[in-house]
LOZABA-137066 format. One record per atom (N, C-alpha, C, O, CB): x negated, y, z; residue in one letter. Coordinates in steps of 0.001 Angstrom, whole numbers, padded with zeros to 6 digits, always signed. Glycine has a CB too. Layout:
<lummis>
XYZa...
</lummis>
This chain:
<lummis>
+033288-012910+024096m+034232-013747+024810m+033502-014985+025282m+032756-015597+024517m+035448-014116+023923m+033707-015355+026521g+033074-016543+027070g+033704-017811+026545g+034821-017801+026027g+033142-016525+028571g+032975-018903+026684a+033475-020188+026195a+034765-020593+026896a+035647-021182+026272a+032421-021269+026387a+034885-020282+028189m+036111-020650+028906m+037316-019898+028336m+038389-020478+028169m+035964-020355+030417m+037140-018611+028037s+038228-017835+027435s+038557-018367+026053s+039728-018476+025690s+037857-016345+027354s+037525-018701+025275a+037750-019240+023941a+038501-020565+024013a+039407-020815+023218a+036419-019422+023206a+038128-021404+024958q+038807-022683+025107q+040257-022485+025525q+041153-023140+024994q+038081-023555+026124q+040489-021587+026471m+041853-021327+026923m+042723-020847+025756m+043836-021339+025569m+041853-020282+028060m+042217-019891+024976l+042994-019373+023851l+043250-020452+022804l+044365-020563+022292l+042273-018190+023212l+042245-021239+022483a+042420-022294+021478a+043446-023324+021920a+044188-023855+021094a+041091-022982+021193a+043494-023610+023211q+044419-024627+023716q+045828-024097+023965q+046786-024869+023932q+043879-025211+024990q+045973-022811+024210t+047283-022305+024637t+047953-021365+023649t+049132-021045+023802t+047139-021606+025934t+047228-020925+022653r+047780-019960+021708r+048032-020641+020365r+047087-021072+019706r+046828-018751+021536r+049287-020741+019956p+049585-021372+018668p+048872-020641+017524p+048727-019419+017543p+051110-021391+018419p+048435-021408+016542g+047805-020829+015373g+046293-020792+015407g+045675-020285+014470g+048300-019477+015187g+045678-021310+016451a+044219-021336+016506a+043691-022166+015340a+044198-023253+015060a+043721-021912+017866a+042681-021651+014670k+042106-022354+013518k+040924-023227+013917k+040502-024088+013146k+041669-021354+012457k+040384-023009+015124g+039253-023775+015592g+038669-023133+016822g+039073-022037+017210g+038203-023907+014509g+037709-023817+017444a+037062-023284+018642a+035591-023680+018653a+035217-024797+018296a+037769-023788+019923a+034778-022725+019074l+033358-022943+019294l+033088-022739+020772l+033361-021666+021309l+032484-021991+018417l+032560-023742+021427l+032223-023639+022845l+030710-023788+022966l+030143-024818+022600l+032981-024728+023704l+030068-022750+023482i+028619-022736+023577i+028228-022518+025032i+028595-021512+025639i+028008-021640+022663i+027484-023461+025582d+026983-023417+026957d+028052-023617+028024d+027775-023407+029205d+026307-022116+027193d+029250-024011+027652s+030305-024193+028639s+031442-025014+028039s+031716-024937+026841s+030826-022829+029141s+032094-025795+028883c+033238-026591+028445c+033989-027063+029686c+033380-027451+030683c+032786-027809+027559c+035297-027025+029615a+036139-027506+030710a+036948-028698+030220a+037135-028861+029014a+037079-026378+031240a+037424-029522+031123p+038330-030596+030705p+039567-029996+030038p+040010-028913+030419p+038741-031481+031919p+040116-030678+029063a+041313-030188+028379a+042440-029931+029367a+043256-029033+029155a+041767-031186+027312a+042497-030703+030438s+043559-030555+031435s+043511-029204+032164s+044483-028814+032811s+043467-031679+032448s+042405-028507+032060e+042277-027194+032698e+043272-026183+032115e+043712-025263+032805e+040844-026667+032539e+043619-026367+030839f+044472-025392+030153f+045721-026019+029539f+046351-025410+028675f+043683-024693+029074f+046078-027197+029962g+047272-027846+029425g+047120-029347+029474g+046275-029882+030191g+047543-027390+027993g+047945-030011+028706d+047947-031470+028709d+046824-032075+027884d+046219-033071+028281d+049258-031974+028202d+046546-031468+026728a+045557-032048+025824a+045083-030992+024844a+045634-029893+024773a+046139-033264+025070a+044052-031343+024093w+043572-030453+023034w+044628-030435+021926w+045192-031481+021605w+042164-030919+022478w+044909-029267+021337p+045945-029200+020301p+045594-030002+019049p+044460-029979+018570p+046190-027760+019918p+046572-030692+018548q+046413-031512+017346q+045966-030644+016170q+046537-029582+015922q+047734-032243+017005q+044943-031103+015451g+044515-030438+014232g+043630-029216+014412g+043273-028570+013427g+045688-030048+013481g+043269-028886+015641v+042389-027735+015881v+040961-028246+016031v+040638-028902+017021v+042833-026929+017156v+040097-027946+015046p+038721-028425+015134p+037948-027751+016262p+038235-026618+016649p+038007-028198+013818p+036980-028465+016768l+036220-028020+017936l+034761-028381+017756l+034429-029493+017345l+036777-028645+019235l+033900-027438+018065q+032468-027697+018101q+031951-027231+019450q+032259-026126+019898q+031721-026980+016925q+031161-028085+020096i+030595-027790+021409i+029076-027881+021299i+028535-028841+020751i+031145-028772+022506i+028392-026853+021834h+026929-026802+021788h+026397-026549+023193h+026844-025627+023874h+026433-025699+020802h+025445-027366+023623m+024794-027156+024920m+023496-027947+024981m+023280-028883+024211m+025732-027568+026083m+022649-027557+025900m+021407-028310+026110m+021685-029468+027065m+022452-029338+028019m+020273-027386+026674m+021050-030593+026789d+021361-031817+027521d+020900-031830+028971d+021383-032645+029757d+020758-032965+026822d+019983-030952+029344a+019507-030910+030727a+019745-029546+031373a+019121-029218+032382a+018027-031252+030779a+020637-028764+030798d+021000-027463+031365d+021686-027690+032716d+022753-028300+032778d+021934-026662+030389d+021082-027207+033775e+021605-027409+035126e+023057-026938+035248e+023863-027578+035925e+020732-026673+036142e+023388-025831+034599w+024747-025290+034677w+025775-026266+034124w+026846-026431+034708w+024834-023971+033923w+025464-026916+033008v+026445-027809+032396v+026416-029212+032982v+027446-029886+033028v+026212-027882+030915v+025256-029655+033426v+025152-030993+034016v+025811-031009+035392v+026700-031821+035649v+023670-031434+034123v+025378-030117+036269e+025907-030106+037643e+027325-029546+037723e+028084-029900+038625e+024992-029293+038544e+027676-028682+036794g+029005-028081+036805g+030090-028952+036194g+031269-028602+036248g+028965-026789+036087g+029707-030075+035618g+030685-030977+035016g+031027-030648+033574g+031820-031356+032954g+031929-030964+035821g+030445-029590+033029d+030745-029202+031657d+030311-030266+030650d+031007-030513+029666d+030073-027883+031334d+029169-030889+030896l+028682-031910+029982l+029635-033100+029955l+029920-033640+028886l+027271-032361+030384l+030122-033507+031098d+031095-034605+031147d+032373-034230+030398d+032921-035043+029654d+031425-034971+032610d+032844-032998+030597a+034051-032531+029908a+033826-032500+028400a+034708-032880+027629a+034461-031131+030416a+032644-032047+027981a+032324-031988+026555a+032301-033391+025947a+032822-033608+024852a+030968-031290+026337a+031708-034318+026646r+031656-035699+026139r+033062-036297+026022r+033369-036999+025059r+030784-036579+027063r+033901-036011+027008e+035273-036523+026963e+036038-035942+025776e+036734-036671+025069e+036009-036198+028273e+035912-034635+025553l+036581-034024+024402l+036049-034601+023097l+036824-034881+022183l+036396-032499+024418l+034746-034779+023001a+034155-035319+021777a+034650-036740+021501a+034798-037134+020345a+032625-035306+021877a+034904-037501+022556e+035369-038876+022397e+036864-038969+022111e+037308-039913+021458e+035046-039669+023635e+037642-038007+022587t+039099-038115+022495t+039744-037213+021451t+040897-037435+021079t+039691-037811+023813t+039036-036215+020977v+039597-035294+019981v+038993-035634+018626v+037777-035587+018441v+039317-033796+020360v+039858-035975+017690e+039383-036407+016376e+038534-035349+015686e+037532-035677+015052e+040556-036767+015496e+038916-034104+015800a+038227-033019+015095a+037181-032322+015975a+036928-031130+015807a+039243-031996+014599a+036579-033058+016908a+035590-032464+017813a+034197-032993+017516a+034006-034166+017194a+035958-032746+019275a+033221-032083+017635e+031816-032452+017507e+031074-031896+018710e+031282-030750+019109e+031202-031922+016170e+030219-032709+019275l+029374-032281+020384l+027932-032320+019918l+027442-033349+019452l+029583-033179+021644l+027256-031186+020051f+025849-031102+019705f+025057-030824+020970f+025218-029784+021608f+025596-030007+018636f+024200-031771+021319l+023329-031624+022481l+021915-031359+021991l+021385-032084+021150l+023376-032889+023392l+021327-030323+022525y+019971-029929+022157y+019043-030298+023306y+019421-030150+024468y+019887-028398+021831y+017845-030772+023011p+016938-031123+024097p+016467-029873+024839p+016023-028900+024230p+015734-031904+023556p+016573-029922+026152g+016104-028798+026950g+016996-028513+028128g+018033-029147+028322g+015995-027577+026103g+016569-027539+028915d+017297-027219+030149d+017708-025752+030232d+018015-025253+031315d+016449-027570+031351d+017716-025072+029114r+018024-023642+029116r+019515-023378+028951r+020209-024069+028204r+017253-022941+028010r+019983-022377+029656h+021362-021915+029527h+021318-020626+028715h+020406-019819+028893h+022047-021695+030940h+022266-020424+027848l+022300-019265+026946l+021091-019262+026011l+020498-018216+025746l+022343-017954+027757l+020740-020435+025524f+019542-020623+024714f+019618-019993+023324f+018598-019889+022642f+019272-022078+024573f+020792-019576+022898a+020930-018982+021564a+020843-017455+021582a+020881-016824+020525a+022250-019404+020951a+020728-016865+022748d+020675-015403+022878d+019220-014946+022820d+018460-015132+023770d+021348-014932+024210d+018845-014347+021690d+017439-013971+021506d+016997-012772+022339d+015832-012378+022284d+017190-013675+020066d+017903-012196+023101s+017516-011101+023996s+017154-011604+025394s+016778-010816+026262s+018648-010080+024092s+017265-012910+025611l+016996-013493+026924l+015753-014379+026900l+015399-014922+025854l+018202-014301+027400l+015090-014526+028049p+013939-015429+028117p+014314-016888+027845p+013445-017684+027490p+013284-015321+029481p+015574-017251+028001a+016020-018625+027771a+016132-018973+026286a+016374-020129+025940a+017355-018846+028443a+015961-018002+025424y+016075-018238+023981y+015169-019389+023556y+014003-019455+023945y+015720-016960+023189y+015718-020285+022759d+014964-021426+022254d+014859-021292+020736d+015855-021418+020023d+015641-022781+022660d+013652-021038+020253e+013456-020751+018835e+013625-021971+017929e+013663-021831+016707e+012093-020171+018630e+013723-023134+018501t+014006-024330+017700t+015502-024625+017685t+016078-024866+016624t+013232-025546+018247t+016124-024607+018846a+017540-024975+018944a+018477-023885+018415a+019487-024195+017783a+017888-025283+020386a+018158-022634+018663a+019064-021542+018279a+019339-021491+016773a+020501-021366+016387a+018483-020216+018728a+018326-021581+015908p+018631-021564+014475p+019460-022764+014022p+020288-022644+013120p+017349-021517+013685p+019238-023914+014645l+020034-025096+014317l+021484-024886+014740l+022405-025231+013999l+019451-026354+014997l+021688-024323+015924l+023037-024002+016378l+023698-023054+015384l+024848-023265+015000l+023009-023375+017794l+022984-022018+014965e+023550-021043+014021e+023944-021719+012707e+025012-021439+012163e+022541-019907+013749e+023101-022592+012205q+023406-023309+010964q+024677-024147+011124q+025531-024158+010237q+022218-024211+010556q+024799-024839+012240r+025972-025683+012478r+027237-024849+012650r+028304-025236+012172r+025754-026555+013712r+027127-023717+013324v+028275-022833+013506v+028731-022274+012166v+029928-022247+011879v+027932-021688+014473v+027793-021832+011349r+028151-021309+010030r+028858-022363+009184r+029833-022059+008497r+026904-020808+009302r+028378-023580+009231s+029012-024667+008503s+030428-024917+009014s+031360-025112+008234s+028177-025938+008616s+030568-024908+010330f+031890-025091+010951f+032856-023992+010485f+033985-024280+010089f+031770-025080+012505f+032409-022754+010535l+033262-021619+010123l+033610-021687+008644l+034737-021370+008261l+032562-020285+010425l+032672-022092+007815d+032953-022244+006389d+034030-023295+006160d+034835-023171+005237d+031676-022619+005627d+034049-024317+006986g+035003-025412+006827g+036417-025101+007288g+037355-025800+006903g+034514-026588+007562g+036590-024065+008107i+037944-023777+008603i+038575-022556+007951i+039705-022199+008284i+037909-023578+010096i+037876-021915+007040q+038458-020728+006391q+039388-021078+005291q+039952-020189+004654q+037393-019845+005855q
</lummis>
C-alpha cells in the first residue's frame, strides 16, 4: 500500500491505530479537516529527495509534525526516493536499517 493510501485510510477510517508514511506525505486537508486525534504518525523521507521536496510532501510532513501531537518526522540525509527498498538501486544501506529500527519501535508502541 502506498503512503497516500495509508494516509487516506488513517485519516478517514475510524479505529486506525497509527500510520507510517514513507517517501510520501500529503497535507491533512487532502483527506479531511485534520489528522485524527490520538492516532500516532511517523513520517520517513530523505531531506533532498526531489520527489518530496518539489512535490510539496516535505512541507506537508513538516506541517503535520508541527501540528499533530503524536507525529514524528524523520529526515535522512540524501536524495534517494524509495531508499528503504533493497531491491532498488536507490537503497541506502545506512538510512534503511535506521528506518526499520524506528518503524519497529513505533509498531511496538501501538500494539
